[in-house]
N, CA and C atoms of all chains as a GROMACS GRO file, in nm:
protein
  618
    1UNK      N    1   7.286  26.838  -6.749
    1UNK     CA    2   7.256  26.849  -6.893
    1UNK      C    3   7.360  26.772  -6.971
    2UNK      N    4   7.323  26.724  -7.085
    2UNK     CA    5   7.419  26.653  -7.169
    2UNK      C    6   7.400  26.691  -7.315
    3UNK      N    7   7.499  26.653  -7.394
    3UNK     CA    8   7.495  26.680  -7.538
    3UNK      C    9   7.441  26.559  -7.611
    4UNK      N   10   7.370  26.583  -7.721
    4UNK     CA   11   7.320  26.470  -7.798
    4UNK      C   12   7.300  26.511  -7.943
    5UNK      N   13   7.300  26.411  -8.029
    5UNK     CA   14   7.258  26.433  -8.168
    5UNK      C   15   7.114  26.385  -8.180
    6UNK      N   16   7.033  26.463  -8.252
    6UNK     CA   17   6.897  26.419  -8.280
    6UNK      C   18   6.905  26.321  -8.397
    7UNK      N   19   6.862  26.196  -8.372
    7UNK     CA   20   6.875  26.095  -8.476
    7UNK      C   21   6.740  26.051  -8.531
    8UNK      N   22   6.632  26.103  -8.476
    8UNK     CA   23   6.503  26.064  -8.529
    8UNK      C   24   6.390  26.117  -8.444
    9UNK      N   25   6.270  26.072  -8.476
    9UNK     CA   26   6.152  26.117  -8.402
    9UNK      C   27   6.074  25.996  -8.350
   10UNK      N   28   5.995  26.022  -8.247
   10UNK     CA   29   5.911  25.918  -8.188
   10UNK      C   30   5.767  25.967  -8.191
   11UNK      N   31   5.677  25.884  -8.242
   11UNK     CA   32   5.536  25.920  -8.246
   11UNK      C   33   5.461  25.829  -8.150
   12UNK      N   34   5.387  25.890  -8.058
   12UNK     CA   35   5.316  25.815  -7.957
   12UNK      C   36   5.180  25.881  -7.936
   13UNK      N   37   5.072  25.807  -7.958
   13UNK     CA   38   4.940  25.869  -7.941
   13UNK      C   39   4.880  25.834  -7.805
   14UNK      N   40   4.907  25.713  -7.758
   14UNK     CA   41   4.859  25.675  -7.624
   14UNK      C   42   4.973  25.701  -7.528
   15UNK      N   43   4.958  25.804  -7.446
   15UNK     CA   44   5.066  25.843  -7.356
   15UNK      C   45   5.009  25.921  -7.238
   16UNK      N   46   5.093  25.950  -7.141
   16UNK     CA   47   5.044  26.028  -7.027
   16UNK      C   48   5.008  26.169  -7.078
   17UNK      N   49   4.902  26.230  -7.019
   17UNK     CA   50   4.847  26.355  -7.074
   17UNK      C   51   4.948  26.468  -7.090
   18UNK      N   52   5.048  26.478  -7.002
   18UNK     CA   53   5.142  26.589  -7.010
   18UNK      C   54   5.221  26.588  -7.142
   19UNK      N   55   5.229  26.473  -7.205
   19UNK     CA   56   5.306  26.462  -7.330
   19UNK      C   57   5.222  26.496  -7.454
   20UNK      N   58   5.092  26.514  -7.436
   20UNK     CA   59   5.007  26.544  -7.551
   20UNK      C   60   5.050  26.674  -7.618
   21UNK      N   61   5.068  26.668  -7.749
   21UNK     CA   62   5.106  26.787  -7.826
   21UNK      C   63   5.255  26.815  -7.827
   22UNK      N   64   5.332  26.737  -7.750
   22UNK     CA   65   5.477  26.758  -7.748
   22UNK      C   66   5.544  26.672  -7.854
   23UNK      N   67   5.649  26.729  -7.917
   23UNK     CA   68   5.725  26.650  -8.014
   23UNK      C   69   5.833  26.573  -7.940
   24UNK      N   70   5.842  26.443  -7.969
   24UNK     CA   71   5.943  26.359  -7.904
   24UNK      C   72   6.056  26.328  -8.002
   25UNK      N   73   6.179  26.343  -7.956
   25UNK     CA   74   6.295  26.320  -8.040
   25UNK      C   75   6.376  26.202  -7.987
   26UNK      N   76   6.432  26.127  -8.081
   26UNK     CA   77   6.523  26.019  -8.045
   26UNK      C   78   6.664  26.079  -8.039
   27UNK      N   79   6.732  26.056  -7.927
   27UNK     CA   80   6.859  26.124  -7.902
   27UNK      C   81   6.974  26.026  -7.882
   28UNK      N   82   7.089  26.061  -7.940
   28UNK     CA   83   7.212  25.982  -7.920
   28UNK      C   84   7.306  26.067  -7.833
   29UNK      N   85   7.317  26.034  -7.702
   29UNK     CA   86   7.405  26.112  -7.614
   29UNK      C   87   7.550  26.107  -7.663
   30UNK      N   88   7.623  26.219  -7.641
   30UNK     CA   89   7.759  26.232  -7.693
   30UNK      C   90   7.855  26.284  -7.588
   31UNK      N   91   7.984  26.255  -7.609
   31UNK     CA   92   8.091  26.320  -7.532
   31UNK      C   93   8.113  26.457  -7.596
   32UNK      N   94   8.188  26.548  -7.531
   32UNK     CA   95   8.215  26.678  -7.592
   32UNK      C   96   8.281  26.665  -7.730
   33UNK      N   97   8.357  26.556  -7.749
   33UNK     CA   98   8.426  26.535  -7.877
   33UNK      C   99   8.333  26.479  -7.984
   34UNK      N  100   8.211  26.443  -7.946
   34UNK     CA  101   8.114  26.395  -8.044
   34UNK      C  102   8.107  26.245  -8.056
   35UNK      N  103   8.166  26.173  -7.958
   35UNK     CA  104   8.156  26.027  -7.963
   35UNK      C  105   8.032  25.980  -7.888
   36UNK      N  106   7.964  25.876  -7.939
   36UNK     CA  107   7.844  25.825  -7.870
   36UNK      C  108   7.876  25.780  -7.728
   37UNK      N  109   7.782  25.801  -7.638
   37UNK     CA  110   7.806  25.774  -7.497
   37UNK      C  111   7.672  25.738  -7.433
   38UNK      N  112   7.664  25.619  -7.378
   38UNK     CA  113   7.542  25.582  -7.305
   38UNK      C  114   7.425  25.541  -7.393
   39UNK      N  115   7.312  25.523  -7.326
   39UNK     CA  116   7.193  25.467  -7.390
   39UNK      C  117   7.114  25.572  -7.468
   40UNK      N  118   7.053  25.528  -7.574
   40UNK     CA  119   6.964  25.613  -7.654
   40UNK      C  120   6.853  25.672  -7.566
   41UNK      N  121   6.824  25.800  -7.586
   41UNK     CA  122   6.723  25.867  -7.504
   41UNK      C  123   6.608  25.916  -7.590
   42UNK      N  124   6.498  25.944  -7.523
   42UNK     CA  125   6.386  26.012  -7.586
   42UNK      C  126   6.367  26.144  -7.512
   43UNK      N  127   6.359  26.253  -7.586
   43UNK     CA  128   6.345  26.382  -7.522
   43UNK      C  129   6.230  26.462  -7.581
   44UNK      N  130   6.170  26.546  -7.496
   44UNK     CA  131   6.065  26.637  -7.542
   44UNK      C  132   6.134  26.757  -7.607
   45UNK      N  133   6.086  26.798  -7.724
   45UNK     CA  134   6.151  26.907  -7.795
   45UNK      C  135   6.096  27.042  -7.752
   46UNK      N  136   6.180  27.124  -7.688
   46UNK     CA  137   6.140  27.260  -7.654
   46UNK      C  138   6.241  27.360  -7.714
   47UNK      N  139   6.306  27.319  -7.824
   47UNK     CA  140   6.405  27.408  -7.886
   47UNK      C  141   6.391  27.410  -8.038
   48UNK      N  142   6.277  27.364  -8.088
   48UNK     CA  143   6.255  27.357  -8.233
   48UNK      C  144   6.370  27.284  -8.301
   49UNK      N  145   6.414  27.175  -8.240
   49UNK     CA  146   6.524  27.096  -8.297
   49UNK      C  147   6.469  26.994  -8.394
   50UNK      N  148   6.557  26.941  -8.478
   50UNK     CA  149   6.516  26.839  -8.573
   50UNK      C  150   6.631  26.743  -8.598
   51UNK      N  151   6.604  26.641  -8.678
   51UNK     CA  152   6.704  26.540  -8.708
   51UNK      C  153   6.830  26.606  -8.764
   52UNK      N  154   6.946  26.564  -8.713
   52UNK     CA  155   7.073  26.620  -8.760
   52UNK      C  156   7.128  26.729  -8.671
   53UNK      N  157   7.045  26.784  -8.584
   53UNK     CA  158   7.092  26.890  -8.494
   53UNK      C  159   7.168  26.830  -8.376
   54UNK      N  160   7.270  26.904  -8.330
   54UNK     CA  161   7.334  26.868  -8.204
   54UNK      C  162   7.269  26.956  -8.098
   55UNK      N  163   7.224  26.893  -7.991
   55UNK     CA  164   7.139  26.965  -7.896
   55UNK      C  165   7.187  26.951  -7.752
   56UNK      N  166   7.136  27.042  -7.670
   56UNK     CA  167   7.160  27.043  -7.526
   56UNK      C  168   7.035  26.984  -7.461
   57UNK      N  169   7.055  26.887  -7.372
   57UNK     CA  170   6.942  26.815  -7.316
   57UNK      C  171   6.943  26.821  -7.163
   58UNK      N  172   6.830  26.860  -7.108
   58UNK     CA  173   6.811  26.860  -6.963
   58UNK      C  174   6.760  26.723  -6.923
   59UNK      N  175   6.818  26.664  -6.817
   59UNK     CA  176   6.774  26.531  -6.775
   59UNK      C  177   6.747  26.533  -6.624
   60UNK      N  178   6.656  26.617  -6.586
   60UNK     CA  179   6.628  26.635  -6.443
   60UNK      C  180   6.481  26.671  -6.430
   61UNK      N  181   6.412  26.602  -6.340
   61UNK     CA  182   6.267  26.612  -6.331
   61UNK      C  183   6.212  26.749  -6.293
   62UNK      N  184   6.272  26.813  -6.190
   62UNK     CA  185   6.215  26.940  -6.143
   62UNK      C  186   6.222  27.046  -6.251
   63UNK      N  187   6.338  27.056  -6.318
   63UNK     CA  188   6.352  27.153  -6.427
   63UNK      C  189   6.256  27.123  -6.540
   64UNK      N  190   6.240  26.994  -6.570
   64UNK     CA  191   6.150  26.953  -6.678
   64UNK      C  192   6.006  26.990  -6.646
   65UNK      N  193   5.966  26.968  -6.521
   65UNK     CA  194   5.829  27.001  -6.480
   65UNK      C  195   5.806  27.151  -6.483
   66UNK      N  196   5.911  27.226  -6.448
   66UNK     CA  197   5.902  27.372  -6.453
   66UNK      C  198   5.879  27.419  -6.597
   67UNK      N  199   5.952  27.360  -6.690
   67UNK     CA  200   5.938  27.398  -6.831
   67UNK      C  201   5.797  27.367  -6.881
   68UNK      N  202   5.745  27.250  -6.842
   68UNK     CA  203   5.613  27.210  -6.891
   68UNK      C  204   5.499  27.267  -6.806
   69UNK      N  205   5.534  27.330  -6.694
   69UNK     CA  206   5.434  27.396  -6.611
   69UNK      C  207   5.339  27.300  -6.542
   70UNK      N  208   5.388  27.182  -6.504
   70UNK     CA  209   5.304  27.086  -6.432
   70UNK      C  210   5.385  27.024  -6.318
   71UNK      N  211   5.353  27.058  -6.193
   71UNK     CA  212   5.433  27.009  -6.080
   71UNK      C  213   5.422  26.858  -6.057
   72UNK      N  214   5.329  26.791  -6.126
   72UNK     CA  215   5.314  26.646  -6.108
   72UNK      C  216   5.349  26.566  -6.234
   73UNK      N  217   5.409  26.630  -6.330
   73UNK     CA  218   5.437  26.562  -6.458
   73UNK      C  219   5.548  26.459  -6.447
   74UNK      N  220   5.524  26.340  -6.504
   74UNK     CA  221   5.626  26.234  -6.502
   74UNK      C  222   5.717  26.250  -6.623
   75UNK      N  223   5.795  26.356  -6.622
   75UNK     CA  224   5.885  26.384  -6.735
   75UNK      C  225   6.025  26.415  -6.681
   76UNK      N  226   6.123  26.396  -6.765
   76UNK     CA  227   6.260  26.412  -6.717
   76UNK      C  228   6.353  26.468  -6.824
   77UNK      N  229   6.337  26.426  -6.948
   77UNK     CA  230   6.434  26.457  -7.052
   77UNK      C  231   6.376  26.558  -7.151
   78UNK      N  232   6.437  26.677  -7.159
   78UNK     CA  233   6.386  26.781  -7.248
   78UNK      C  234   6.500  26.844  -7.327
   79UNK      N  235   6.479  26.859  -7.458
   79UNK     CA  236   6.576  26.927  -7.544
   79UNK      C  237   6.554  27.076  -7.524
   80UNK      N  238   6.658  27.144  -7.470
   80UNK     CA  239   6.640  27.284  -7.433
   80UNK      C  240   6.727  27.380  -7.514
   81UNK      N  241   6.810  27.327  -7.607
   81UNK     CA  242   6.891  27.417  -7.687
   81UNK      C  243   6.949  27.348  -7.808
   82UNK      N  244   6.974  27.426  -7.914
   82UNK     CA  245   7.043  27.373  -8.031
   82UNK      C  246   7.184  27.433  -8.028
   83UNK      N  247   7.284  27.346  -8.034
   83UNK     CA  248   7.423  27.389  -8.014
   83UNK      C  249   7.479  27.455  -8.140
   84UNK      N  250   7.544  27.571  -8.123
   84UNK     CA  251   7.612  27.638  -8.235
   84UNK      C  252   7.753  27.583  -8.251
   85UNK      N  253   7.831  27.592  -8.144
   85UNK     CA  254   7.964  27.531  -8.151
   85UNK      C  255   8.011  27.489  -8.013
   86UNK      N  256   8.108  27.397  -8.011
   86UNK     CA  257   8.162  27.344  -7.886
   86UNK      C  258   8.313  27.357  -7.890
   87UNK      N  259   8.369  27.412  -7.783
   87UNK     CA  260   8.512  27.429  -7.775
   87UNK      C  261   8.559  27.367  -7.645
   88UNK      N  262   8.662  27.281  -7.650
   88UNK     CA  263   8.724  27.231  -7.528
   88UNK      C  264   8.874  27.250  -7.540
   89UNK      N  265   8.937  27.298  -7.436
   89UNK     CA  266   9.081  27.323  -7.434
   89UNK      C  267   9.126  27.400  -7.558
   90UNK      N  268   9.052  27.504  -7.590
   90UNK     CA  269   9.081  27.594  -7.704
   90UNK      C  270   9.075  27.526  -7.840
   91UNK      N  271   9.016  27.407  -7.846
   91UNK     CA  272   9.002  27.339  -7.975
   91UNK      C  273   8.854  27.331  -8.010
   92UNK      N  274   8.823  27.370  -8.132
   92UNK     CA  275   8.685  27.365  -8.179
   92UNK      C  276   8.648  27.220  -8.208
   93UNK      N  277   8.549  27.167  -8.131
   93UNK     CA  278   8.512  27.026  -8.148
   93UNK      C  279   8.392  27.009  -8.241
   94UNK      N  280   8.313  27.112  -8.249
   94UNK     CA  281   8.192  27.104  -8.332
   94UNK      C  282   8.154  27.246  -8.369
   95UNK      N  283   8.113  27.265  -8.495
   95UNK     CA  284   8.071  27.398  -8.538
   95UNK      C  285   7.955  27.385  -8.636
   96UNK      N  286   7.838  27.421  -8.587
   96UNK     CA  287   7.717  27.409  -8.668
   96UNK      C  288   7.714  27.513  -8.780
   97UNK      N  289   7.792  27.622  -8.765
   97UNK     CA  290   7.789  27.732  -8.862
   97UNK      C  291   7.854  27.691  -8.993
   98UNK      N  292   7.939  27.588  -8.990
   98UNK     CA  293   7.997  27.535  -9.114
   98UNK      C  294   7.927  27.404  -9.144
   99UNK      N  295   7.933  27.362  -9.270
   99UNK     CA  296   7.869  27.235  -9.302
   99UNK      C  297   7.952  27.123  -9.240
  100UNK      N  298   7.888  27.012  -9.213
  100UNK     CA  299   7.952  26.896  -9.151
  100UNK      C  300   8.074  26.853  -9.235
  101UNK      N  301   8.056  26.856  -9.368
  101UNK     CA  302   8.161  26.809  -9.458
  101UNK      C  303   8.286  26.898  -9.451
  102UNK      N  304   8.266  27.030  -9.464
  102UNK     CA  305   8.382  27.118  -9.465
  102UNK      C  306   8.452  27.117  -9.329
  103UNK      N  307   8.373  27.098  -9.222
  103UNK     CA  308   8.432  27.092  -9.089
  103UNK      C  309   8.521  26.968  -9.077
  104UNK      N  310   8.471  26.855  -9.129
  104UNK     CA  311   8.548  26.732  -9.125
  104UNK      C  312   8.679  26.744  -9.200
  105UNK      N  313   8.675  26.808  -9.319
  105UNK     CA  314   8.796  26.825  -9.400
  105UNK      C  315   8.897  26.913  -9.326
  106UNK      N  316   8.844  27.018  -9.266
  106UNK     CA  317   8.932  27.112  -9.197
  106UNK      C  318   9.007  27.041  -9.083
  107UNK      N  319   8.931  26.962  -9.005
  107UNK     CA  320   8.993  26.899  -8.889
  107UNK      C  321   9.094  26.792  -8.932
  108UNK      N  322   9.076  26.735  -9.051
  108UNK     CA  323   9.173  26.636  -9.099
  108UNK      C  324   9.307  26.703  -9.131
  109UNK      N  325   9.299  26.825  -9.188
  109UNK     CA  326   9.422  26.895  -9.226
  109UNK      C  327   9.497  26.948  -9.105
  110UNK      N  328   9.420  26.995  -9.006
  110UNK     CA  329   9.486  27.048  -8.888
  110UNK      C  330   9.448  26.964  -8.766
  111UNK      N  331   9.530  26.865  -8.733
  111UNK     CA  332   9.494  26.777  -8.621
  111UNK      C  333   9.475  26.854  -8.491
  112UNK      N  334   9.366  26.824  -8.425
  112UNK     CA  335   9.332  26.898  -8.303
  112UNK      C  336   9.418  26.851  -8.187
  113UNK      N  337   6.418  25.974  -7.044
  113UNK     CA  338   6.318  25.887  -7.103
  113UNK      C  339   6.384  25.798  -7.209
  114UNK      N  340   6.339  25.675  -7.218
  114UNK     CA  341   6.404  25.575  -7.302
  114UNK      C  342   6.301  25.495  -7.382
  115UNK      N  343   6.354  25.431  -7.486
  115UNK     CA  344   6.273  25.343  -7.568
  115UNK      C  345   6.288  25.200  -7.515
  116UNK      N  346   6.179  25.122  -7.519
  116UNK     CA  347   6.188  24.985  -7.469
  116UNK      C  348   6.083  24.897  -7.536
  117UNK      N  349   6.105  24.767  -7.525
  117UNK     CA  350   6.008  24.669  -7.573
  117UNK      C  351   5.954  24.594  -7.452
  118UNK      N  352   5.822  24.579  -7.446
  118UNK     CA  353   5.762  24.501  -7.336
  118UNK      C  354   5.785  24.354  -7.366
  119UNK      N  355   5.844  24.282  -7.268
  119UNK     CA  356   5.876  24.141  -7.292
  119UNK      C  357   5.792  24.046  -7.208
  120UNK      N  358   5.727  24.100  -7.106
  120UNK     CA  359   5.648  24.010  -7.023
  120UNK      C  360   5.578  24.085  -6.914
  121UNK      N  361   5.518  24.008  -6.824
  121UNK     CA  362   5.444  24.077  -6.718
  121UNK      C  363   5.480  24.015  -6.583
  122UNK      N  364   5.468  24.094  -6.479
  122UNK     CA  365   5.501  24.048  -6.344
  122UNK      C  366   5.376  24.059  -6.259
  123UNK      N  367   5.345  23.951  -6.187
  123UNK     CA  368   5.230  23.955  -6.097
  123UNK      C  369   5.282  23.943  -5.954
  124UNK      N  370   5.249  24.041  -5.872
  124UNK     CA  371   5.289  24.040  -5.732
  124UNK      C  372   5.167  24.080  -5.651
  125UNK      N  373   5.109  23.984  -5.578
  125UNK     CA  374   4.983  24.017  -5.511
  125UNK      C  375   5.006  24.087  -5.377
  126UNK      N  376   5.123  24.067  -5.317
  126UNK     CA  377   5.156  24.141  -5.195
  126UNK      C  378   5.247  24.257  -5.232
  127UNK      N  379   5.200  24.379  -5.208
  127UNK     CA  380   5.276  24.496  -5.252
  127UNK      C  381   5.277  24.603  -5.146
  128UNK      N  382   5.367  24.696  -5.167
  128UNK     CA  383   5.372  24.814  -5.082
  128UNK      C  384   5.241  24.892  -5.099
  129UNK      N  385   5.183  24.945  -4.989
  129UNK     CA  386   5.056  25.020  -5.002
  129UNK      C  387   5.068  25.134  -5.103
  130UNK      N  388   4.967  25.147  -5.185
  130UNK     CA  389   4.967  25.252  -5.286
  130UNK      C  390   4.993  25.198  -5.425
  131UNK      N  391   5.044  25.074  -5.430
  131UNK     CA  392   5.074  25.015  -5.561
  131UNK      C  393   4.965  24.917  -5.607
  132UNK      N  394   4.855  24.910  -5.530
  132UNK     CA  395   4.747  24.820  -5.570
  132UNK      C  396   4.692  24.860  -5.706
  133UNK      N  397   4.672  24.762  -5.791
  133UNK     CA  398   4.610  24.790  -5.921
  133UNK      C  399   4.706  24.843  -6.027
  134UNK      N  400   4.833  24.859  -5.992
  134UNK     CA  401   4.930  24.907  -6.091
  134UNK      C  402   4.988  24.786  -6.164
  135UNK      N  403   4.977  24.786  -6.297
  135UNK     CA  404   5.030  24.675  -6.376
  135UNK      C  405   5.182  24.683  -6.381
  136UNK      N  406   5.246  24.568  -6.366
  136UNK     CA  407   5.393  24.563  -6.374
  136UNK      C  408   5.435  24.485  -6.498
  137UNK      N  409   5.527  24.541  -6.574
  137UNK     CA  410   5.571  24.476  -6.698
  137UNK      C  411   5.723  24.463  -6.700
  138UNK      N  412   5.768  24.354  -6.760
  138UNK     CA  413   5.910  24.342  -6.791
  138UNK      C  414   5.936  24.424  -6.916
  139UNK      N  415   6.038  24.506  -6.914
  139UNK     CA  416   6.072  24.578  -7.038
  139UNK      C  417   6.222  24.566  -7.066
  140UNK      N  418   6.253  24.564  -7.195
  140UNK     CA  419   6.392  24.560  -7.240
  140UNK      C  420   6.426  24.694  -7.305
  141UNK      N  421   6.510  24.776  -7.242
  141UNK     CA  422   6.550  24.902  -7.307
  141UNK      C  423   6.620  24.875  -7.440
  142UNK      N  424   6.600  24.966  -7.536
  142UNK     CA  425   6.655  24.947  -7.671
  142UNK      C  426   6.747  25.062  -7.709
  143UNK      N  427   6.838  25.032  -7.802
  143UNK     CA  428   6.922  25.139  -7.856
  143UNK      C  429   6.859  25.191  -7.986
  144UNK      N  430   6.934  25.277  -8.056
  144UNK     CA  431   6.877  25.343  -8.174
  144UNK      C  432   6.854  25.249  -8.292
  145UNK      N  433   6.913  25.128  -8.286
  145UNK     CA  434   6.890  25.033  -8.395
  145UNK      C  435   6.781  24.933  -8.358
  146UNK      N  436   6.727  24.947  -8.238
  146UNK     CA  437   6.622  24.856  -8.193
  146UNK      C  438   6.678  24.733  -8.122
  147UNK      N  439   6.810  24.729  -8.102
  147UNK     CA  440   6.873  24.617  -8.032
  147UNK      C  441   6.867  24.640  -7.881
  148UNK      N  442   6.874  24.530  -7.807
  148UNK     CA  443   6.869  24.539  -7.661
  148UNK      C  444   6.986  24.621  -7.608
  149UNK      N  445   6.959  24.708  -7.512
  149UNK     CA  446   7.064  24.789  -7.449
  149UNK      C  447   7.051  24.775  -7.299
  150UNK      N  448   7.141  24.699  -7.238
  150UNK     CA  449   7.137  24.681  -7.094
  150UNK      C  450   7.038  24.574  -7.051
  151UNK      N  451   7.022  24.563  -6.920
  151UNK     CA  452   6.941  24.456  -6.863
  151UNK      C  453   6.792  24.489  -6.869
  152UNK      N  454   6.712  24.382  -6.871
  152UNK     CA  455   6.567  24.401  -6.863
  152UNK      C  456   6.533  24.453  -6.723
  153UNK      N  457   6.428  24.533  -6.715
  153UNK     CA  458   6.386  24.585  -6.585
  153UNK      C  459   6.234  24.571  -6.572
  154UNK      N  460   6.186  24.588  -6.450
  154UNK     CA  461   6.041  24.588  -6.427
  154UNK      C  462   5.995  24.733  -6.417
  155UNK      N  463   5.888  24.764  -6.489
  155UNK     CA  464   5.834  24.900  -6.487
  155UNK      C  465   5.685  24.894  -6.461
  156UNK      N  466   5.632  24.995  -6.391
  156UNK     CA  467   5.487  24.999  -6.377
  156UNK      C  468   5.430  25.067  -6.502
  157UNK      N  469   5.311  25.025  -6.540
  157UNK     CA  470   5.252  25.071  -6.666
  157UNK      C  471   5.150  25.182  -6.640
  158UNK      N  472   5.187  25.305  -6.673
  158UNK     CA  473   5.095  25.418  -6.660
  158UNK      C  474   5.001  25.424  -6.780
  159UNK      N  475   5.042  25.362  -6.890
  159UNK     CA  476   4.952  25.344  -7.004
  159UNK      C  477   4.945  25.194  -7.029
  160UNK      N  478   4.831  25.148  -7.078
  160UNK     CA  479   4.817  25.004  -7.093
  160UNK      C  480   4.906  24.954  -7.206
  161UNK      N  481   4.976  24.844  -7.180
  161UNK     CA  482   5.067  24.788  -7.278
  161UNK      C  483   5.082  24.639  -7.249
  162UNK      N  484   5.127  24.566  -7.347
  162UNK     CA  485   5.145  24.422  -7.329
  162UNK      C  486   5.268  24.374  -7.402
  163UNK      N  487   5.302  24.248  -7.380
  163UNK     CA  488   5.422  24.192  -7.441
  163UNK      C  489   5.427  24.215  -7.592
  164UNK      N  490   5.543  24.258  -7.641
  164UNK     CA  491   5.563  24.286  -7.782
  164UNK      C  492   5.551  24.432  -7.818
  165UNK      N  493   5.486  24.510  -7.731
  165UNK     CA  494   5.466  24.653  -7.761
  165UNK      C  495   5.596  24.733  -7.748
  166UNK      N  496   5.610  24.832  -7.836
  166UNK     CA  497   5.719  24.928  -7.825
  166UNK      C  498   5.667  25.044  -7.741
  167UNK      N  499   5.743  25.081  -7.638
  167UNK     CA  500   5.695  25.185  -7.545
  167UNK      C  501   5.808  25.282  -7.512
  168UNK      N  502   5.774  25.391  -7.448
  168UNK     CA  503   5.880  25.471  -7.386
  168UNK      C  504   5.853  25.481  -7.237
  169UNK      N  505   5.963  25.489  -7.161
  169UNK     CA  506   5.948  25.489  -7.015
  169UNK      C  507   6.038  25.595  -6.953
  170UNK      N  508   6.003  25.632  -6.831
  170UNK     CA  509   6.081  25.729  -6.756
  170UNK      C  510   6.136  25.657  -6.633
  171UNK      N  511   6.257  25.693  -6.592
  171UNK     CA  512   6.315  25.629  -6.474
  171UNK      C  513   6.334  25.732  -6.362
  172UNK      N  514   6.369  25.683  -6.246
  172UNK     CA  515   6.394  25.771  -6.132
  172UNK      C  516   6.268  25.813  -6.060
  173UNK      N  517   6.276  25.920  -5.985
  173UNK     CA  518   6.165  25.970  -5.904
  173UNK      C  519   6.041  25.999  -5.989
  174UNK      N  520   6.064  26.039  -6.113
  174UNK     CA  521   5.954  26.076  -6.202
  174UNK      C  522   5.860  25.959  -6.229
  175UNK      N  523   5.913  25.838  -6.220
  175UNK     CA  524   5.830  25.720  -6.247
  175UNK      C  525   5.710  25.714  -6.153
  176UNK      N  526   5.732  25.749  -6.026
  176UNK     CA  527   5.623  25.745  -5.928
  176UNK      C  528   5.514  25.845  -5.965
  177UNK      N  529   5.553  25.956  -6.025
  177UNK     CA  530   5.454  26.059  -6.062
  177UNK      C  531   5.358  26.011  -6.171
  178UNK      N  532   5.398  25.907  -6.240
  178UNK     CA  533   5.310  25.853  -6.346
  178UNK      C  534   5.208  25.755  -6.289
  179UNK      N  535   5.225  25.717  -6.162
  179UNK     CA  536   5.133  25.620  -6.100
  179UNK      C  537   5.013  25.692  -6.039
  180UNK      N  538   4.902  25.618  -6.017
  180UNK     CA  539   4.782  25.680  -5.959
  180UNK      C  540   4.812  25.744  -5.823
  181UNK      N  541   4.891  25.672  -5.741
  181UNK     CA  542   4.939  25.726  -5.613
  181UNK      C  543   5.082  25.770  -5.637
  182UNK      N  544   5.115  25.899  -5.611
  182UNK     CA  545   5.245  25.949  -5.657
  182UNK      C  546   5.359  25.936  -5.556
  183UNK      N  547   5.327  25.894  -5.432
  183UNK     CA  548   5.434  25.874  -5.334
  183UNK      C  549   5.452  25.725  -5.311
  184UNK      N  550   5.502  25.657  -5.413
  184UNK     CA  551   5.517  25.512  -5.408
  184UNK      C  552   5.660  25.474  -5.452
  185UNK      N  553   5.707  25.359  -5.401
  185UNK     CA  554   5.844  25.320  -5.434
  185UNK      C  555   5.857  25.249  -5.569
  186UNK      N  556   5.861  25.326  -5.676
  186UNK     CA  557   5.887  25.268  -5.808
  186UNK      C  558   5.997  25.352  -5.875
  187UNK      N  559   6.074  25.291  -5.964
  187UNK     CA  560   6.181  25.366  -6.030
  187UNK      C  561   6.177  25.358  -6.182
  188UNK      N  562   6.071  25.300  -6.237
  188UNK     CA  563   6.056  25.300  -6.383
  188UNK      C  564   5.907  25.293  -6.414
  189UNK      N  565   5.862  25.373  -6.510
  189UNK     CA  566   5.721  25.371  -6.548
  189UNK      C  567   5.707  25.389  -6.698
  190UNK      N  568   5.623  25.304  -6.757
  190UNK     CA  569   5.592  25.315  -6.899
  190UNK      C  570   5.495  25.432  -6.914
  191UNK      N  571   5.533  25.532  -6.995
  191UNK     CA  572   5.450  25.652  -7.005
  191UNK      C  573   5.392  25.675  -7.144
  192UNK      N  574   5.425  25.587  -7.238
  192UNK     CA  575   5.366  25.605  -7.371
  192UNK      C  576   5.383  25.481  -7.458
  193UNK      N  577   5.284  25.460  -7.545
  193UNK     CA  578   5.289  25.352  -7.643
  193UNK      C  579   5.345  25.411  -7.771
  194UNK      N  580   5.453  25.354  -7.822
  194UNK     CA  581   5.520  25.410  -7.941
  194UNK      C  582   5.462  25.351  -8.068
  195UNK      N  583   5.408  25.439  -8.155
  195UNK     CA  584   5.355  25.394  -8.282
  195UNK      C  585   5.460  25.393  -8.389
  196UNK      N  586   5.549  25.491  -8.379
  196UNK     CA  587   5.652  25.506  -8.481
  196UNK      C  588   5.776  25.564  -8.413
  197UNK      N  589   5.892  25.507  -8.442
  197UNK     CA  590   6.018  25.562  -8.392
  197UNK      C  591   6.117  25.554  -8.507
  198UNK      N  592   6.137  25.665  -8.575
  198UNK     CA  593   6.220  25.665  -8.696
  198UNK      C  594   6.360  25.710  -8.662
  199UNK      N  595   6.458  25.624  -8.692
  199UNK     CA  596   6.600  25.660  -8.679
  199UNK      C  597   6.669  25.617  -8.807
  200UNK      N  598   6.741  25.709  -8.869
  200UNK     CA  599   6.812  25.684  -8.995
  200UNK      C  600   6.717  25.626  -9.102
  201UNK      N  601   6.597  25.681  -9.106
  201UNK     CA  602   6.501  25.642  -9.210
  201UNK      C  603   6.432  25.508  -9.186
  202UNK      N  604   6.462  25.446  -9.073
  202UNK     CA  605   6.403  25.314  -9.045
  202UNK      C  606   6.310  25.325  -8.926
  203UNK      N  607   6.192  25.264  -8.938
  203UNK     CA  608   6.093  25.268  -8.830
  203UNK      C  609   6.113  25.148  -8.738
  204UNK      N  610   6.153  25.175  -8.614
  204UNK     CA  611   6.180  25.067  -8.519
  204UNK      C  612   6.051  24.998  -8.473
  205UNK      N  613   5.938  25.061  -8.498
  205UNK     CA  614   5.810  25.004  -8.454
  205UNK      C  615   5.757  24.901  -8.554
  206UNK      N  616   5.818  24.891  -8.669
  206UNK     CA  617   5.767  24.796  -8.770
  206UNK      C  618   5.829  24.658  -8.755
   0.00000   0.00000   0.00000
C-alpha cells in the first residue's frame, strides 16, 4: 500500500466491464513526509475520497479483485482509506483534522 | 493503473499461442500534467484504441486478465478509453 494525494478524477466510458460504475481518481504518490514520489496513478475509489484528500492506496491485484468481488478482474490500484494523520518518529507529518494552512504555519514555527 | 497516450501500433504476426487477435499498441505513460513519464511501452488493447487516444492501462499480472485468453505472457494492457482526466482544474484529454 502507498500514500497518495487525490489530484483529480478520470472519466472513462469505454472500459473493461469490471470498471463500470466505479469512480476513478488521479493519484499523486507520496513519501510519508508528503513529497511526490513515482509516477501518477489511477485508482478505483472505494473510500468515498475526493480531490484534496490524502489517501491510502492498495496496489496489488489479488486484494483488488477481492474488494471488487471478481476473481478475473484486470484491476490493481484501489483507494481503500482516507488518511486522518501520519506520524513518523514521533513527528506529526500530516493532520487532516486541522486545515492545511494552519498546519503549515504550525510546522514553520516548530521545526520537525 | 496509469494514464497514457497511444502513440502507435505494433504488428507481430508470429506470437505466443493465446495472443492471436490481440491488438498491440505503443503507449507513452503520462504524469499529472500530461507530460511524458518514463519510457514508451507496448501494451495489448483490451478496449479498442488508436494513436492519439488518451487511455488508462494496468501493468503486471493483471494485464493478462484483460486479454481474451487470461494465461498469456503480457505485462501491460489498455483497459479504458479516457474521455476526461481533470487535474488542478485542467482536462488532460482536451
